[in-house]
C-alpha positions as CSV (number, residue, x, y, z in Angstrom):
1,M,-39.6,-60.7,-20.4
2,S,-39.1,-57.1,-20.8
3,N,-37.0,-56.8,-17.7
4,S,-34.7,-59.7,-18.8
5,I,-34.3,-58.0,-22.1
6,G,-33.5,-54.7,-20.3
7,V,-30.9,-56.5,-18.0
8,A,-29.2,-58.3,-20.9
9,T,-28.9,-55.0,-22.8
10,S,-27.5,-53.0,-20.1
11,R,-25.1,-55.8,-19.5
12,E,-23.9,-55.9,-23.1
13,T,-23.6,-52.0,-22.9
14,V,-21.4,-52.2,-19.8
15,R,-19.3,-55.1,-21.5
16,A,-18.9,-53.0,-24.5
17,I,-17.4,-50.0,-22.7
18,G,-14.9,-52.5,-20.9
19,L,-16.1,-52.1,-17.2
20,V,-17.3,-55.6,-16.8
21,G,-14.5,-57.9,-15.1
22,Q,-12.5,-54.7,-14.2
23,P,-11.8,-54.4,-10.5
24,A,-13.6,-51.5,-8.9
25,R,-11.5,-48.3,-8.6
26,S,-10.8,-47.2,-5.0
27,L,-12.4,-43.8,-4.1
28,T,-9.8,-43.1,-1.4
29,R,-7.4,-40.2,-2.0
30,R,-4.2,-41.3,-3.5
31,P,-0.9,-40.0,-2.1
32,R,0.7,-37.0,-4.0
33,P,4.1,-36.4,-2.6
34,G,4.6,-33.3,-4.9
35,E,1.6,-31.8,-3.7
36,A,2.2,-32.3,-0.1
37,L,5.8,-31.0,-0.7
38,I,4.5,-27.7,-2.3
39,R,1.8,-27.4,0.5
40,G,4.5,-27.9,3.0
41,F,6.6,-25.1,1.4
42,L,3.9,-22.7,1.2
43,A,3.1,-23.4,5.0
44,L,6.8,-22.7,5.7
45,C,6.8,-19.3,3.7
46,A,3.7,-18.3,5.8
47,A,5.3,-19.3,9.0
48,I,8.4,-17.3,8.3
49,S,6.6,-14.2,7.3
50,I,4.5,-14.5,10.4
51,F,7.4,-15.1,12.6
52,T,9.5,-12.2,11.0
53,T,6.6,-9.7,11.7
54,I,6.4,-11.0,15.5
55,G,10.3,-10.5,15.7
56,I,10.1,-7.1,14.2
57,V,7.6,-5.9,16.5
58,V,9.2,-7.6,19.6
59,V,12.4,-5.7,18.9
60,L,10.7,-2.4,18.3
61,G,8.7,-2.6,21.5
62,R,11.8,-3.8,23.7
63,E,14.0,-1.1,22.1
64,A,11.2,1.8,22.6
65,L,10.7,0.6,26.0
66,L,14.2,1.3,26.7
67,F,13.8,4.8,25.6
68,F,10.6,5.3,27.7
69,S,12.4,3.9,30.8
70,K,15.0,6.7,30.6
71,P,14.4,9.1,33.6
72,E,14.4,12.2,31.4
73,V,11.6,10.9,29.0
74,T,8.0,10.9,29.6
75,L,5.2,9.5,27.3
76,R,3.3,12.7,28.0
77,E,6.2,14.7,26.8
78,F,6.5,12.4,23.7
79,L,2.9,12.7,22.7
80,F,1.9,16.3,23.7
81,T,4.9,18.5,23.2
82,T,6.1,20.1,19.9
83,H,9.9,20.1,20.0
84,W,12.3,17.4,19.1
85,Q,15.7,17.5,20.3
86,P,16.8,14.4,22.2
87,A,20.4,15.9,22.6
88,V,19.0,18.5,24.7
89,G,16.3,16.9,26.4
90,Q,13.3,17.7,24.2
91,F,11.2,14.8,23.0
92,G,7.9,16.1,21.4
93,I,7.3,13.8,18.5
94,W,4.8,16.2,16.8
95,P,7.2,18.0,14.4
96,L,8.1,14.6,12.8
97,V,4.6,13.6,12.7
98,T,3.1,16.6,11.1
99,A,5.9,16.6,8.3
100,T,5.0,13.1,7.8
101,L,1.2,13.6,7.5
102,L,1.9,16.7,5.6
103,T,3.9,15.0,3.0
104,S,1.5,12.3,2.6
105,T,-1.6,14.4,2.4
106,I,0.2,16.3,-0.6
107,A,1.1,12.9,-2.2
108,M,-2.4,11.6,-1.8
109,A,-3.8,15.0,-3.3
110,V,-1.7,14.3,-6.5
111,A,-2.0,10.6,-6.9
112,L,-5.6,9.8,-5.7
113,P,-7.5,11.9,-8.5
114,L,-4.8,11.1,-11.2
115,G,-4.7,7.4,-10.2
116,L,-8.3,7.2,-10.4
117,A,-8.8,9.0,-13.5
118,V,-6.2,6.7,-15.2
119,A,-8.0,3.5,-13.6
120,I,-11.5,4.8,-15.1
121,Y,-9.8,5.4,-18.6
122,L,-8.1,2.1,-18.6
123,S,-11.1,0.2,-17.4
124,E,-14.1,1.9,-19.3
125,Y,-12.6,3.7,-22.3
126,A,-9.2,2.5,-23.4
127,S,-9.1,-0.3,-26.0
128,A,-7.3,-3.7,-25.4
129,R,-4.4,-2.4,-27.5
130,A,-4.2,0.9,-25.4
131,R,-4.5,-0.9,-22.2
132,N,-1.6,-3.1,-22.9
133,T,0.4,-0.3,-24.0
134,L,-0.1,2.1,-21.1
135,K,-0.2,-0.4,-18.1
136,P,3.2,-1.4,-18.7
137,I,4.6,2.3,-19.0
138,M,2.6,3.1,-15.8
139,E,4.5,0.3,-14.0
140,V,7.9,1.5,-15.2
141,L,7.3,4.6,-12.7
142,A,7.1,2.0,-9.9
143,G,10.3,0.6,-11.0
144,I,12.3,3.8,-10.9
145,P,14.6,3.9,-7.6
146,T,13.3,6.4,-5.0
147,V,16.7,7.9,-4.6
148,V,16.2,9.2,-8.4
149,Y,12.8,10.7,-7.4
150,G,14.4,12.3,-4.5
151,Y,16.9,14.1,-6.7
152,F,14.2,14.8,-9.2
153,A,12.1,16.7,-6.6
154,L,15.3,18.6,-5.4
155,T,16.6,19.6,-8.8
156,F,13.4,19.9,-10.8
157,M,10.3,20.3,-8.5
158,T,11.8,22.8,-6.0
159,P,13.1,25.1,-8.7
160,L,9.8,24.9,-10.5
161,L,7.9,25.9,-7.3
162,R,10.5,28.6,-6.6
163,S,9.9,30.3,-10.1
164,I,6.2,30.1,-9.5
165,F,5.8,31.3,-5.9
166,G,9.2,32.9,-5.6
167,P,12.4,32.1,-3.7
168,N,11.4,34.0,-0.7
169,V,8.3,31.9,-0.2
170,V,9.6,28.5,-1.1
171,E,12.7,27.3,0.6
172,V,15.2,24.9,-1.2
173,Y,14.2,22.0,1.2
174,N,10.4,22.0,1.5
175,T,7.8,19.3,1.9
176,A,5.7,20.5,-1.0
177,S,8.1,19.2,-3.6
178,A,8.8,16.2,-1.6
179,G,5.1,15.4,-1.4
180,L,4.4,16.3,-5.1
181,V,7.0,13.7,-6.1
182,M,5.7,11.2,-3.8
183,G,2.3,11.3,-5.4
184,I,4.0,10.5,-8.6
185,L,5.8,7.6,-7.1
186,I,2.4,6.0,-5.5
187,L,0.3,6.9,-8.7
188,P,1.1,3.5,-10.3
189,L,0.2,1.5,-7.2
190,I,-3.0,3.4,-6.9
191,S,-4.1,3.4,-10.7
192,S,-3.2,-0.3,-11.0
193,M,-5.1,-1.5,-7.5
194,S,-8.0,0.7,-8.9
195,E,-8.1,-0.6,-12.1
196,D,-8.2,-4.2,-11.2
197,A,-11.0,-3.2,-8.8
198,L,-13.0,-1.8,-11.5
199,S,-12.3,-4.4,-14.0
200,A,-13.8,-6.8,-11.4
201,V,-17.2,-5.4,-11.4
202,P,-19.4,-7.6,-13.6
203,R,-20.2,-6.7,-17.2
204,S,-24.1,-7.2,-16.4
205,L,-24.1,-4.1,-14.4
206,R,-22.6,-2.0,-17.2
207,E,-25.2,-3.5,-19.7
208,A,-27.9,-3.0,-17.5
209,A,-27.2,0.7,-17.2
210,Y,-26.6,1.2,-20.8
211,G,-30.0,-0.5,-21.4
212,L,-31.6,2.2,-19.3
213,G,-30.1,4.9,-21.3
214,A,-27.0,6.0,-19.3
215,T,-24.0,7.5,-20.9
216,R,-20.6,5.9,-20.5
217,L,-19.5,8.5,-18.0
218,E,-22.6,8.0,-16.1
219,V,-21.9,4.3,-16.0
220,A,-18.4,4.8,-14.9
221,L,-19.0,7.2,-12.1
222,K,-22.6,6.1,-11.0
223,V,-22.3,2.4,-11.3
224,V,-19.0,1.0,-11.5
225,V,-17.2,3.3,-9.0
226,P,-19.8,2.7,-6.4
227,A,-19.7,-1.1,-6.9
228,A,-15.7,-1.3,-6.7
229,L,-15.8,1.1,-3.5
230,S,-14.2,-1.4,-1.3
231,G,-11.2,-2.2,-3.7
232,L,-10.9,1.6,-4.4
233,A,-10.7,2.2,-0.5
234,A,-8.3,-0.7,-0.1
235,A,-6.1,1.1,-3.0
236,V,-6.1,4.4,-1.1
237,I,-5.2,3.2,2.2
238,V,-2.2,1.1,0.7
239,G,-1.4,4.3,-1.0
240,V,-1.4,6.2,2.1
241,S,0.7,3.6,3.8
242,R,3.2,3.7,1.1
243,A,3.4,7.5,1.2
244,I,3.9,7.3,5.2
245,G,6.6,4.8,5.1
246,E,8.6,6.6,2.0
247,T,12.1,7.3,3.1
248,M,14.5,8.6,0.3
249,I,12.5,11.2,-1.3
250,V,11.8,13.1,1.9
251,A,15.4,12.6,3.2
252,I,16.8,14.3,0.2
253,A,14.1,16.9,-0.6
254,A,12.1,17.7,2.5
255,G,14.6,18.9,5.0
256,A,17.0,17.7,7.6
257,G,15.9,19.1,10.8
258,P,12.5,18.7,12.7
259,N,10.2,21.8,12.4
260,F,6.7,22.0,13.7
261,T,5.0,23.8,10.8
262,L,2.1,23.4,8.5
263,N,3.7,25.3,5.7
264,P,4.5,23.1,2.9
265,F,7.1,25.4,1.5
266,K,9.1,25.2,4.6
267,A,11.7,22.6,5.5
268,A,10.6,20.0,7.8
269,E,11.9,16.5,8.6
270,T,9.7,13.3,8.4
271,M,9.7,10.5,10.8
272,T,11.7,8.2,8.2
273,G,13.7,11.1,7.1
274,H,14.9,11.7,10.8
275,I,15.6,7.8,11.1
276,V,17.8,8.0,8.1
277,R,19.7,10.9,9.3
278,I,20.3,10.0,12.8
279,S,21.2,6.3,12.1
280,G,23.7,7.5,9.4
281,G,25.8,9.3,12.2
282,D,28.0,7.8,14.9
283,L,25.6,6.7,17.4
284,S,26.6,4.9,20.6
285,Y,24.5,1.9,21.6
286,D,22.0,2.6,24.4
287,S,22.3,6.4,23.8
288,L,19.2,8.5,23.8
289,D,19.3,9.2,20.2
290,Y,19.8,5.4,19.4
291,D,16.7,4.3,21.5
292,S,14.7,7.3,20.2
293,L,14.9,5.7,16.7
294,F,13.0,2.6,17.8
295,A,10.4,4.7,19.6
296,I,9.8,6.7,16.3
297,G,9.7,3.3,14.2
298,L,7.3,1.8,16.8
299,L,5.1,4.9,16.3
300,L,5.3,4.6,12.5
301,F,4.4,0.8,12.7
302,L,1.4,1.6,14.6
303,M,0.4,4.3,12.2
304,T,0.3,2.0,9.2
305,L,-1.2,-0.8,11.2
306,V,-4.1,1.4,12.1
307,L,-4.3,2.4,8.4
308,N,-4.4,-1.4,7.5
309,L,-7.2,-2.2,10.0
310,I,-9.2,0.7,8.6
311,S,-8.7,-0.6,5.2
312,Q,-9.9,-4.3,6.2
313,R,-12.9,-2.8,7.9
314,I,-14.0,-0.7,4.9
315,V,-13.4,-3.8,2.6
316,R,-15.7,-6.1,4.8
317,R,-18.1,-3.1,5.1
318,Y,-18.5,-2.3,1.6
319,R,-17.5,-5.5,-0.3
320,E,-20.0,-6.7,-3.0
321,V,-20.5,-10.3,-3.8
322,Y,-21.6,-11.0,-7.4
323,E,-23.1,-14.3,-8.6
């Protein structure tokens, strides 16, 4: 008797909500043409980017192979000598490499501490109003054309260095002024990526540290920064790659001739600066100077590729996953 009453009650309930007599809804996936179109468009964009990268690598490799196939060029001389003058048969790449690494090191010495300090302030100390005001101002620096930075380095930073260290010490074109301004250029990149990594750390870790009596500075430096280490490392590697690939600042302010030196106050030409200077002249196709541009570009590509691989390895090694 109780079972029949229960069955009748359940039927009345089902009938009340309008499910009795309705056809059963199919659980199969209904076609969505718009979603399929968007998915196909995204796949097409990914394929274009992949094939574009492959095409760049193929062109660089093919043209660089033409350079190394010249009878007067050897890979040993290219990698282990310190004089670069293809017009006179000198093919040592190290003057360009050392200038590139020197300017990038100076840039990171400026951008890394300042960028990390700005990121910690925005993430741990700044109010929402201050953060919403300062972040757009920082992004403005990233929107300034690099040629403007180049002339800023030449007309402001170089005279400043010459007034501090003396005109006999600091040359008009030098890697120090270029590196300092490059640091200003990549500062928004590092600070923005670092701030995103710090903000992604769960609030519970901060509250636990505060509960143990830690100060705000101790929480920032001993809890939040180690927890966001993978994101910070990725920001540093991206900043280094950006500095290595910078062109206009070093082309304007660093110098216009290969010079194997570690003195930042001397003029020296970076890899990208050399490519700009040589390609701007009258180069004949299949000449040594023309083919050397692709050899330099291939080496530059390999340097940035190694940095990206290191970044991915660091991110995988130190990535923290929070529930």
